[in-house]
N, C-alpha and C positions, 0 to 999 in steps of 0.2 A: 580445588581447596571449596570455592563459594558454594558448589554442589554438594560438600559435606555439611558444610557449615548451614545447608538450608533441609538436610536430612535428618541432621540429630536433632530428633525431638525432646529428648529429653533435658538437652541444655538449654532450647529456647521454651520452653516447658519453665523449667526454672527458675528462668531470667526472667521472666512474668512479664512488666510493664519496662523495666529500669532501662533497657536498650534505647529507648526512647525520652527516660526520665529527665535528662541535662536540658531536652529542648521545651519539654512542658514545664520544665521548671523558671525555665527562660519566658514563657508564656506567661506565667503564674505573676512573673516581679514586671508584667507591663503596667503601666502607671499614666502616661500620657497617649495621645494621638501619636508623634511622633514614635512611639514605642510599639504602638501597633504597627505602622509601616515597617519598621525595624523588621518585625518578624512576619511580615508579607514576604520581604527579599528574603528572608531566610529558607521561608519555604518555595519560593521560586527558585533558590541553589538547589531544590532537590527536585526540583520539578514537581511539583503540588501547586495547582494552580488557583490558588485561593489569593481574593473573590474574582481575578481577572486572571489569565495564564499568557505566557509567551511562546512561540515558536519561531524555527528559522524557514522562510519559505521565498524563492524566487518571484522577484518582480512578474508579473502576469504581462505586461507590455514589453517588458524588457528582463526575461526568461536570465539569462549570462548575469544580472545582478539579483545577489540575497542580500536580504532584508530585512529586520524584525517586524515579527506580526504577531498583535496585542487581540487576543482573543477572549473571549467570554468563558467564567471558568467557576468554579466554587459551586456548583448545584450538586446535591448528593443525588435527584431524580434525573429522571432520563433528559427532559427539555422543558420546554416554556407549558405543553399544555397540561403534564402531570404536576404544576402547580396550580395553575388558575381556571382547570375547566372541572365542572360541577359531576360529571356523570358519577354511578354509582362506584364502577368500577377504579377510577383513580382518586376518588372520595377514598377505599378501603385502601389505596395504597400508599395515599397520606399519612393513616391514620398507621400502617404497619411501618411506614418511616419513622414517624413521629416515636413508636415505639424503641426502634432501630436504635435509633439516636439516643435517648435515655439509657438504654442497655451498657451501650459501647462507651457511652459516659462515664458509667457504674463501676465499667468493668475500669475506667479510666483512675478512678481512685475517688470521684463527685459521689457525696453521700446520696443513696436512693430518694432520699426523701424530694429532692431538690433537680433531681434529673428531669422529671417529666417538664417540668415550667422552663427548665436550661433547655430542651429540645424544643420545645415552643418557639424559645427566642433566635434558635439558629435555624428555625425555620421560616419565622418570618421575616429574617434579613434574606434567605434565599427566596422568599417568595418576593420581594420586593425586587431583587436582582433578576429575578427572571419577569416580570412582568415588563422590565425593559431589554429584553434580549428578543433577539427575534424568533419565530416557530421554525421546528426542526426542516420545511423545506424551504425556507427562505433560506438560514444558514446554510443550505447547501449549494446556495445559487452561487458561484464564485463574483457573477458582477453585482450581486446584493452585501457583499462584503469584500469588496474593493475602496478601501477609503486612502487615498496615500497621501500623509500626512508629515509636513513639518516638524523639527523638534519644537520651533515657538509655537505651532501649531497647537501639538501634542499637550503644551504647557495651558494653553489658553484654552483646550477642550475639559482638561482635569485640572483643574489650579490646584486642589490639595492634596494631589499623589508628589512626592518628592524625587520629581523626575532626575533633577540631577544628581540625586544619592543613589537613583537606583542605575542607572547608567553610568556612573562613576566607578559603583562596585562592582558592578554585569562586567566592567569594561566592554560595553557597546557605544561604537562611534555616535555621535549627534547626528547621522544622517536619516532621511525621510523614512517612515516607517507605513505600515499599512496598518491601520485599526480596522478590526474587522466589524464592530458592531458601537458605533461612536455613541448612541444612547446608553448601552450597558456601560459602557466606561462613564459616561457623565454621573449616570445612577451610582454606582462604585463609588467618584469621586464624593458624591452628596451623601451620601455613607458615611466616609469617613468623616466628613464636616458635621453632622447630625447626631449619628448614630455613638451611644456610651460607648465606652473604653471596657466596661464588665460586660457588654455586648460582644463587645469586638473578640474579647479573650475568650469566652465562652465557644464564640463561633472558629476562631483560631486553634482551639484545642480539640475540638472536633474534626478538623481538618487535618491533624498531624494524625488522629488517630484514626479516622477511619484509612487516612493512606497506608498506614502502617500494619494496620488491624491482620489484613493476610499471613504475613509475616512472623507476628506477637505469636503468645501462649496462644495453647489449644481453646479457650473461652474464645477469645477476640478471634480467631482463626474461623471458629464453626459460627459463632454472629453473623462476621462477614459474606460468608458463603449463604447462609442461610436468609439474607435480606436480599443481596445483591445479583448471586447466583442462579437462588432460588424462587424469589419473591418474584424480580424485577426480569431474571433471564429462563425463567424457566427451567431450570437444571433440577434432576431429580437426586443425584447423589454428586459428593465431592470426587472430585478426580482422585487417582491415585497419588500419595504426595509426591512419589518418584516422578511421576510425570508433570507436577508443579513445578518442580523444584529446576527440570530441564527445562523447562519454559521462561521460566524465572531467570534461568542464566544466559540462555540463550538471547530472550530480551533485552537485559543488560551488560551483558558481554558477549556481544554478538561477535564481534571480530578474532578474539580471543580464542573464543568456542570454534568460529569457522577456520582457524588457524590449524588448530588438531586436528579437525573435522578435514580439511585438505592433506594434510601431512598423511594422513591414511587412508581417503576414499579418491582423492582427485592428486594421483602423481603430474609433474611437471609435464610428460607426453600427452595427456590428457587434455591438458589446459592447452597445448602446442593443437593437437589436431582437433578441437574444436574450434580454435582460431583459424588453423587451415581452412577450415570449411567457412565459416564465414568470410574472410577475405575469396573465397572461392565466388561465394555469392554474390560478393560486392562487383568482381569481375565480369561474370555474365550479366548481370544489370544494367551495368552500364551500357555493354554493349546492345543488349535487347531495348534498353532504352534510345539509346543513339538511331536508331534504325526504327525506331515504332513509326507507322505511317500516316495514324492519324494524329497525332499531336505535333504543336506549333516548334518552330525550331528553338525559340528562345523559350518555350515553356520545357524544352526537353534539357536544355543547359540548366534550368532553376532545380529538374527534379536530378541531374545527374551531380548539383553541387551539393543540393540536400540529402543525397546519400552517401557520396564521400564524407560528409561533416557528422553522416550517423555514427555516434558513439557504441559498439557493442562491444559490452563487459561480460567477461567469461569467468565461470568457479568461482572466483576470490577478486578484489580490489588487488591493482598492480604495485599499489603499496600502503603498507600496515601502520595503522593508527599505534601513534607511541604510549600506553598504558603503564611506563613502568612508575608513576607516580601512585597509580592504584593498587596500595597493599591488602590483601584478602587474604582474610585468617580463615582457619576452618571453625572457629569459635565463637564467631563473632556476627550473623547473619545480619542484623539491621543493621550494624556498622560498614557491613559489605554491602548491603542494598544501596546504603547514604552513600558512600564513593563511589560506585556506578553510576548512580543517577547526578550526582554533582558534575562528574568526569562527563558523561552524555549532554549535560544542559550547556556546560561552561566549551565544548568542542562546536557545539552549535551558533555559543554566542561567540566564538573566535569567527568566524565565515561571515558575521553581518557586516553590512557595507562593504563586501571586498566578490569577486567574480564567484559565480555561484562555482561550486566544486562539485563536479562532474565524477568525480571519484569515489564520491560518497554517497553508499547504497541505503535505499529506502528498507534492506531487508538485508539480514545477517546470511555470509555464505553458506551455510545451514540449511536456510530454506527451501520446503520443498515447490513455492511457487516462481515465477519469474514476471517480469513487469516491465511495459512500453512505457517511458515517460515523450509522449509527445511534444510537449515545449521545449524538452530538452533535448530532442531527439537522440533518446538514448535507451538501449533495451540492453536489458540485465539479467543476465542468465545463473544463478548460483549453483554451488557444488551439488546442492541439495536436489534441486530439479534436473540436472545432469545423469540423469542415473538412467536405466533401461525401464522401459523398453524405447526412452528419447534418446539417450545417448549411451554408447557403451566405448571404450576405447579399445578393449579387446575384440570387437566386434567388424567384421569388412567394412570397408567406406563406401561399396554401395548400401549399405543397413545402416549407417549412421547420416549418410547424405537422404535417405528417404526418409528417416523421422527427424532428428534433428535439423538438418538441412530444409527441407518440406515445414519445418513447424517456425523455423528463423527466417526463412525467407516470406512466409504468410505476413509475419510483423515486419517485416522491412518494407515490403509494400504498401503498407497505412502513409510511409512515409512522403509519398509519392501519387497516392491515390487519388478518389474526388475528397476524403476526410482530410488528408493530408495536405491537399491544396489549400486549405484556409490557415496553413499556419506554415511560416518560411523558415528557410533552413536554421533562421536563428532563436527561431520559438515563437515570433511574432503572429499575431493575428491577424494574417494579410492572405487574402486571395488571390493568387501568382498562376492561376490559369485562365485560359481566355476561355471568352463564349463560346468559341466555336470548340475549344478541347472538349470542356463539362457538354456540349451537343455530341460532338462526336464519341465520348464516354458513353453517356447515355443510349445510343444505339447499340454500342457493343453489351453494353451490361442489361439492355431486355432480355438478352438471349438468355442470360444466366437468371432472370427474373422467371423468362416464362419455363425452363427445364424445372426449377425450384417449384415451382406451381403446381407442375405434373406428378411430385414426392410426396406420396398419400403413406400414410404410419396405420390406416386402415380405412375402411369403407368410409367416404365422405369426409375424412380428415388430412390436409393434406397442408402443407408448407405454405405461410407467404413469402412468395418470392422475393418482394419487397423490404421485407422484415430480415432477411439473412443474406440480400445483396452483397452488405460489403465482405461477411465473413465468409463467403461462397468464394469471391472473385479473390480472398487472400489465400484459400485453399489453392482452388485454381492456379494461380500465380504461384503459390507456392511449390504447387509438384512439380509445375514448369519450369522453375529456374534452378528448382535443385538436382532436377535432371539435367540439365543443360550444364551446372558445375559439376557433376557426375562424370559424365562423358568427357568432359576438359580434364579433371583429373586423371580419370584410364588410361589417358594417352600418355601419363609417364609414370604413373600409378596402376598398374592392371589390379585388376580384381578377378580372384580366383572362382570357379563356381562351388559350390557349398551344398550337399546334401543333393544334388540334382539342380539345384537353384541357378541359371544365370545370373550373372551380375545386376541386368536390367531386374528380373523377377526378383531377385533379391530386395532391391530399392523401392521396387511397390507393395511386394509384400511388407516390408518394415513400414513404411507407411500406413499400412492397414492396420498392424499390429500398434499401432502410435494411436493413430483415431479411433480406432473401432473400441467398441464396449458392449458388453449385456445390459440392456436398460430395460425396466419395468414400463408396460403400456401407459400407466397413469403418469409416468415422468415426462413419456415423450410426446403425450396430451399438453403436460407444464410447458416444457420448448416450444412448442407448435405455436401457442398460443400467443409466447410473449419475447422469446430469446433468440437473440440475432444471430444462432449459431443454428446449424440444424441438426438434428438427431443422429448420432455417431454413425450407423448406416451411410446416410447420404452424405455426411462428412466425407467419407472411403469412397464413394461408388460414383459422385456426381464429378470430381475434377477429373478421375480414371477414366470416365465414359468418353469425357470430351479428347482425349490424346492418343494420336496415333500410334506414340511409342508405346503404349500399356496393349494396345492390340496386338503389336507386330511382339512385344515380349512373350506373349503368351499364345500366339497364334490365333489370336479370334478373326473370325470370319465376319462379313458384311453383314448387316441384318442383325448379329448377336445383341443380345438384354446390353453387354456393356460397351458396345460399339455405336457411337451415334455417327449419323449421316454427314455426310462435307456440309450439308445445307443446315444441319441441327448443330454442329458444332461450334461452339464457343470459347470467344479466343477474346481477349481484352490485351494483351500482354503475350 
């Protein structure tokens, strides 16, 4: 129904601006500073971050605790530099932005003779906020945006913001919050005190129109594309309506979409098989770690504990969110968007001040991407990711262990490798390896560094061993652990020969089909310069050349290109 409402362009065009008219009328009725803040709270209910925003985030020092995160927002340009730097390119973008704001305000009903002056007022307010914000690089540094603040400190930091009403209406507990940019929030507070109500009304009207424009009638949507996607994003043409509507539906209603996707493409048997592979990997990893000769006994104990606490989520969440109060209609796109946005905002707010919900996913189940969250010690594999050649419930166990098993084991080893050693089982920043562990690890890792230094994509251009070390080790460990898990599984679930290929050969072929791909030499050159992964060719053959099991499976003779001698063979796990 939501998709249908998005695809009904005739109804959307006929409605014009009417879907947001009630909220625009409320903005027009603003007369006092408290009215301004009331509208800000209403916009926040819809996920419109003006002039600041709220997100939910776990505490970096106690990741199992979920807290309110107050962030900079309300800027129409990309970052601070776009407002304050003077080079011609940015000056041109600012001029285009001014005209864009004016055109949208005109589409929203403002007399054209007043729109440029109104746009100037909007941009002047945004510039003052931008000047108080962090530059893009600093804003991306977690250490620079970590400022745990009690409710009392928050009220003292920004005394003109009606925090009691904000928290009460949002039903957020008065627990400590994180203020990402205190200086920015203080500037917001100053603007609420000093900026005239009339200027705030124009700014808030613009913020609502800007958020809604892509989903209003054609003139709004085309204007939004022309500036946001074309001028700022470099797009040459608007994506087809069907694609945009699919993406919108998946973004706003990820779990309902995922549920239908699961019903069609991911039967319970598929989830059970993927879970079986994950459990098999955990079992062989625990045995391998317990017998590891170079790691201290106490460190091995901590590694196994962290492995046991790793949350591996497969396909879709174990429990679905209740959206029964979200009423979607086929003839009301913006009303649908507003309802879904409010549900998602409220869903995050309900979690604040509570233990972090590890069943809450950062991606919808239909996503083709997976993710590893080191602090939550969580690995999430959505249905859209669990597709051939990575996973196929109809394939043999050998093929699934070779692809899914190897890739999954790769990511799981990051929990207890040299990088994972910096974060403990509860997600806290803490080095739990000893100096001796690090020393022994480096001795073995040097072999991988030397191996990949020897891989050239063309004469004179080779991989940087130190750059690809972590990922190359992950590949090596992934294939190693997945092969052990397959062999254990075959003791009770034999795998047949297929098309003349033995189970062992199927395993290694699946690995090659999963990681291998054709790649232009220009792209390979860029990867060698700065990517922590090797190019596909060496991701495939690098680990296999270290495994005697591969040589045995294909009857490779000593000295063959894919057989490293026992003196050259690299093994950490």
